C-alpha positions in Angstrom: 98.8 206.5 37.4 101.4 204.2 35.9 104.8 205.7 35.2 106.0 205.2 31.6 109.4 205.1 29.9 110.5 204.8 26.3 113.3 203.2 24.3 115.2 206.5 23.6 115.3 207.5 27.3 116.3 204.0 28.4 119.2 204.0 25.8 120.4 207.5 26.6 120.4 206.7 30.3 123.2 204.1 29.8 125.0 205.7 26.9 123.6 203.6 24.1 122.6 205.0 20.7 118.7 205.2 20.7 118.5 204.2 17.0 120.7 201.2 17.5 118.6 200.2 20.6 115.3 200.6 18.7 116.7 198.4 15.9 117.7 195.7 18.4 114.2 195.9 19.8 112.7 195.4 16.4 115.0 192.5 15.7 113.8 190.9 19.0 110.4 190.7 17.3 108.3 190.9 20.5 104.8 189.6 20.1 103.4 192.4 22.3 104.8 195.2 20.1 102.9 196.3 17.0 104.8 197.4 13.8 105.5 201.2 13.8 104.2 201.7 17.4 106.3 203.7 19.7 108.4 201.8 22.3 106.6 203.2 25.3 106.0 200.8 28.3 105.1 201.0 31.9 108.0 200.9 34.3 108.4 197.4 35.9 106.0 195.7 33.5 106.9 192.5 31.7 107.4 194.6 28.5 109.8 196.8 30.3 111.7 193.8 31.6 112.0 192.5 28.0 113.3 195.8 26.8 115.9 195.9 29.6 117.1 192.5 28.6 117.8 193.8 25.0 119.5 196.8 26.4 121.8 194.8 28.6 122.7 192.7 25.6 123.7 195.8 23.7 125.8 197.1 26.7 127.6 193.8 26.9 128.4 193.9 23.1 129.6 197.5 23.5 132.1 196.5 26.3 133.5 193.6 24.3 
């Protein structure tokens, strides 16, 4: 069975506000994510990689 993660857990694990992270994900406008769906993805999937990229961007802004 595939392991799942979600935006809130990903954000909290690195000290980012989950609401700010979800907003950044919405702003990224991923074609694979449907409006109002939860941000739940399989670990190590392409979608997970996309979400990690957004999270890294937020972390870089936070440090600046």
